[in-house]
C-alpha positions as CSV (number, residue, x, y, z in Angstrom):
1,M,9.0,11.1,4.8
2,F,5.0,11.2,5.0
3,T,5.2,15.2,3.9
4,R,6.9,13.8,0.8
5,G,5.0,12.3,-0.9
6,K,1.9,11.7,-2.5
7,K,-1.3,10.0,-2.2
8,V,-4.0,7.5,-3.3
9,F,-6.9,6.4,-1.4
10,S,-9.1,3.0,-1.5
11,P,-11.3,1.5,0.5
12,N,-8.7,-0.6,2.4
13,I,-5.0,1.3,2.5
14,T,-4.2,4.7,2.2
15,L,-1.4,4.4,-0.5
16,L,1.9,7.2,0.4
17,Y,4.3,7.0,-3.4
18,F,8.0,9.2,-4.7
19,P,9.0,8.9,-7.5
20,S,12.4,7.3,-7.0
21,A,15.8,5.1,-8.4
22,K,14.2,2.1,-7.1
23,L,11.3,1.0,-6.0
24,S,10.8,0.0,-2.4
25,M,8.3,-0.3,0.0
26,G,7.4,-0.1,3.9
27,V,3.8,-0.9,6.2
28,A,2.9,1.6,8.9
29,V,0.7,-0.5,11.0
30,S,-0.9,1.4,14.0
31,K,-2.0,0.3,17.5
32,K,-5.4,0.9,16.7
33,H,-5.5,-1.9,14.2
34,G,-5.1,-4.7,17.6
35,K,-2.6,-5.6,19.3
36,A,0.9,-7.0,18.1
37,V,-0.9,-10.6,16.4
38,K,-3.1,-9.0,14.2
39,R,-0.6,-6.5,13.2
40,N,1.7,-8.4,12.3
41,R,-0.6,-10.6,9.8
42,I,-2.2,-7.4,8.5
43,K,1.9,-6.2,7.3
44,R,2.3,-10.6,6.4
45,L,-0.8,-9.8,4.2
46,L,-0.3,-6.1,2.7
47,R,3.6,-7.9,1.8
48,A,2.0,-11.3,0.1
49,A,-0.7,-8.8,-1.9
50,F,2.4,-6.4,-3.1
51,S,4.2,-9.3,-4.0
52,E,1.9,-10.2,-6.8
53,C,1.1,-6.5,-7.9
54,C,4.3,-4.5,-8.0
55,G,4.5,-5.6,-11.6
56,Q,1.7,-3.2,-12.3
57,L,3.5,-0.3,-11.5
58,E,5.2,1.7,-14.5
59,K,7.7,3.6,-12.9
60,P,10.1,2.8,-9.4
61,C,8.4,4.5,-6.1
62,S,9.4,4.5,-3.0
63,I,5.7,3.0,-1.3
64,I,4.3,3.3,1.6
65,L,1.2,1.5,3.0
66,I,-1.4,2.0,5.7
67,P,-4.1,0.0,6.2
68,K,-7.9,1.3,7.6
69,V,-8.5,0.5,10.2
70,D,-12.1,-2.0,9.1
71,G,-13.6,-5.8,10.6
72,E,-11.9,-8.0,8.1
73,Y,-8.4,-7.7,6.5
74,T,-8.2,-10.9,3.7
75,F,-5.7,-11.0,0.5
76,A,-8.1,-10.3,-1.6
77,A,-9.3,-6.9,-0.6
78,Y,-6.0,-6.1,-0.5
79,K,-4.7,-7.3,-3.5
80,K,-7.7,-4.9,-5.2
81,S,-7.4,-2.4,-3.8
82,L,-3.5,-2.5,-4.4
83,K,-5.1,-2.6,-7.7
84,T,-6.5,0.0,-7.9
85,C,-3.8,2.2,-6.0
86,F,-1.4,1.3,-8.8
87,A,-3.8,2.2,-11.5
88,K,-4.4,5.9,-10.0
89,V,-0.3,5.9,-9.5
90,N,1.0,5.1,-12.9
91,E,-2.3,7.9,-14.1
92,C,-0.4,10.8,-11.8
93,L,2.8,10.2,-13.0
94,K,2.6,9.8,-16.8
95,G,0.9,13.2,-16.8
């Protein structure tokens, strides 16, 4: 699955996407981010940011979110990164 899609980058997230019939999202958080409690918090933040921003996508896609290792993980930073990634995805899907 990681080899089929196209990648879009932002300061906090790497986003993999490929066109599909319906919108779906997955999160891949590696053990480099810390122990299970921290990884689960990152997943919750990404899911919440995705649910707020997913209306900006023009076409349905299958999306995998891969967060980058950072000192601080915040909802606002993920939301901002997703908005920039979705703008790039929309641009690529048009052309």
